[in-house]
N, C-alpha and C positions, 0 to 999 in steps of 0.2 A: 687841811684839806689837798685846798690849794699847791701840797711843795709836796706829793703825793707819800707823805706817812701815812697814810691812811684813805683806803677807798670811800668812806664814807661817815657819814657825820655821827651811826651808831659808831663803828669801828674806831674816829677817834674819841667815843665816851670810854668804848671798852679798853683803847692802850689806858687814858687817865685811871678810872676806877679801879685799875689792875694796875696801876702804883706806877707804868712804865714810861711815864714824861715825867723828864727832872730838869725843873728850872735855877738856873744858878747854882743846880747838886743839888739842891731840895726837891721833892715830892709838890709837887702843885695838883689842888683841886681843881675839879671842873667850875671856871666861871672866873678861878683869879684873874689880873689883869698881867699883862707882860709886857714891858716897858723896853725903851729902844736900848740895844745894847746889852739886855738876856740871855745868857749862853742857853740855849733849849737843849737838853737830849734826848731820843725817842730810842726807846730799848722795844723793835717791831714784836708782833709777835710771830708763833710759829709760824711755818705757810705751810697750806696743806693747796696740792695743784688741783683735787675733783672730787663731787662731790661722793658721797661714802653709801651704799648699794647695800640697801634691806631687802633683801628674795624675802622676807616675811612678809610683806605688804603684801595683799592683791590686790591690784589696781585694773582694772576691767580694761580695753584698749577698743575704740568705737571704728577707729577706722588708722591703718597706715601701708605705707608706700616706702618707697629708697631713701623720705627726701624727709617728708612728719610721718608724726605720729600722734591721733586724737583719743584722748585717753578721758576715763569718767568718775570726775573727782567726786571723792567721799564730800560728806558731808562734816564737816567741822577738823576740818582734817588741810592745815598747813599748803600751799602750794610748792614751795620751797623753804629750807631751815636760814634759821638767821643767823646761824653756828655753824661750823664746821661738823663739831660733834654732835649735833640732832640727827637722828637716821626717820623721823616718823614721820616723813613728808610726803607728795607725790610725784616727785623729783628723784628723793633714795627708792624708791619701788621703782619707778622707772628705769632708773638708771640700770638695776641691778641684771631687767632684762633687755635693757639698750645702751649699753655703756658709751655709745658713741656721742653720746646727749651730753654725757660730762663737759664734753667740749666746743662746745658747740654756737654757745653765747658768748657775751662781752664781759658776761659775771660769773665768777665761780661758784657762787653759790645757788644759782639758779638756769646753768646749765642753761639747754637749748631750750626754755621756757618763752614762748612766742607773749604769749599775755598771762594776767593773772586771773583767780578769783578767791574774793573773802573769803575768809572761815567759814562764815557761815555760809557758802553759798555752795551748789552742790553743782556740777553738770561738764558740757565739753570741752578740755582742753586740750589745746598747742603745744604739740614739745615736734622742733627742729632737730633732726638727725645729722646733720650735720651745719656749718660755718653760712654755706653760701644760703641753701636753704632758710636758715634761721635767719639772713638782712633778707633775704623775698618776702619774708613773710611779716618780718615787723617792717617791712615798707608800705605789701596791700594794705596793713590794721591800721596804717598811719593816715592812708590816704582811700580809707574808706570802702575799700574793695574786700572788705571779709564781714558779710553777713551774719550778726550773733542776734538771734529768737530767744529773748528771757520769756517764764511763765514766771509772773509772782501774785501772791493775795495782797492785796492792798484793803487799809479801810475804809471802808465809807460805799453807796452806790456808783459807781465810776460807770458815768454814761459813753464818752472821747466819742471818735479818736480828739487822741487829744499831741499837739506839738509842745516841747518844754524846750526855750532857747535859754539858758544864763548862765553866763560864768560860772566856774566852780573856785574856791579858795580856800587855801587851811583855817581849820577855827583861831581867835587868836591866840586862846590857851588850854584851848583840849586838841594836844597835837593826834588824836583817831577820828578825830572828827573834820568834816569840811561843810561849806558854809557857802551859797548860792550867792551871788552878785551882779546886778544891773551893767546895763551896756555903758554905763559910764561911773565905774565906779565904786557906786554907795554902795551898802546895805539892801538886802531884798526884805522884803516883810514874808515876798511871797517868791515862787519862780515866776519867769513873764509865760505867759504862756500865749502862743500864736495863736491853738483853736483847740477849741472844747472848755469845758466849765473847773473854774479850781474849786475847788471845799475849802471856802477858807473859813467854817468853822476848827479846820484844827491845820490851818498853814502853821509852818511856824515863827519864834519872833529873831528881831531885827537883831542880829547881830554883827561884832565887827570883821577883820577877816584877817591875815596875815597871807604873805608871797602873792606872787604876779598871778590874776586871775586865768583861766587859758576855759577855751571857749566849749562849749558840752550844746549836744543838744539829744533830745530822745524822743522816740515817738510810743504812743502807749495806746491799748488799744482795748477795750474789753468783751473777752469773753464768756464768761457765768456769773450767776449771781448766789454768795454764798451765806443767806444768814445774816446781813452787815456786811459784808467780805462781797471784794469783787475780784475774780481771777482773771490778769491784764495778758496780756503779749505785749514786751517792750523793745523795742530795738534802737540800741545807743547807734547814735550813726559818730559818734566820737567815744575816745573811751579813756576817761579822769576816770583816776580815782572815788570810788563810793560815787560814782554817777548817777546811777538808777538811782540805789536809797536815797540820796538827798534830795532829785529832782522829785523824786515822787512827793518824797517827807512835803517838800515847803510847795508841790502844790494843793495841798491836802490829804493826799492820800498815802500815810505811813506803810511799810510794807509790815506785816501781822509779822511778832516775833523778834523787829528791829529795834530792839529799847534806846538803839542808842538819838533816834532820827525820830525817835515820840508811837514807832508802833506798840500794839497791846500784846499781851504777852499769849501766845497759843498752847492749848493743851497740846498734851504730844509732842512739842520741839523741845532737846536740848537745852542748855545754856550757851552763848553765843547764836547756836542756830534760828535762824530767819528765813521767813520764805518764799527763794526766793534762787533760782534752779534754770541756767544754761541748755537749753534742752535742744537749740540748732545751731550748728556751724556751719555758713557754707563761702566756699573760697576754691581759686586757682592754687590744685598744689602744684610747686616749680616741677617738676616734670610734664606739665601742662593739664594734668584732668581735671576736668570740673567733681568737685567731695560737694557731699553732703552730707554732716554728718546730726546725728540726732540719738541725745542721753535720754533715755527711760526718764521718767519723772519720777522721783526720790521717794521710795517707800513710806518714811515717817510726811512730808509732804502728801500723799496722800492718802493716808492716813487721818490725818491735819485736818484733811477736809470730811473725808470721810462721818467723823464726828461731828463735825459743824451741821450737816443734812441728819444725821441722827436726832438730832437737838433741835432740829425747826420741826423734825416731824414728830418726837415726843412731844412737844409743845405747842402742837397745834390738836 
């Protein structure tokens, strides 16, 4: 990667697994050591310049102007492909209608995608239409000038409001998972709660970590109570991988359906789907206009809460 032969770790692994890397004329497997003086040959993969459009995907647009689009990401649909052959992601649908977005960003597979949502999350998603807008919106996101308000259904009775401040790092063994770390680099049994009450009964266990921890701040407040669960509004102050999921779990309030972070299964949610939705995006467009885009709560999330309420009524 440092020499520019592969743009990412995933791309490097694919080159090796596809037999495109030879050392001294022999195909090497992942993990084999290279000695000083060895001759390394890399046969690059075929070059793809743009995302493949997929006009069969119906992606609802919540807002658009000359510089930015806000799309309504469906649940269980990836934001962007991991390989150019993939065509069933949000960005494949977006570039079918807005082809300029394919070249707006820095990474060919992501196009003008300004931020991401996990596959199991639904809601508002920003896509830049040109490179200047992409740079401006990414900077606004980095400096906290984009407000994101999520809805989540968490386990237990959350009283709140709560401010969670705990850096996040990668799990040492599970590449799909993140962990929270205290301010001096020790694994935390649960997140640092600046205000509000932690649910210690379901706090996550202590683990080691890898990679440099990144600062992470999350504000949470209760909206309603639903038979052993609480609907909360979550406003992340930073944008780290799995931030909301791991912060809530480590504070003792895992998200319903988020089995990776200890959340219970919930009737009506498809495998891999959890109860998390980006409902509101508020930001200044590169045109100078103030934008507030609203994504209606996804139908499967509405139905799952309705089931909880009906179960509660029957039990009474």
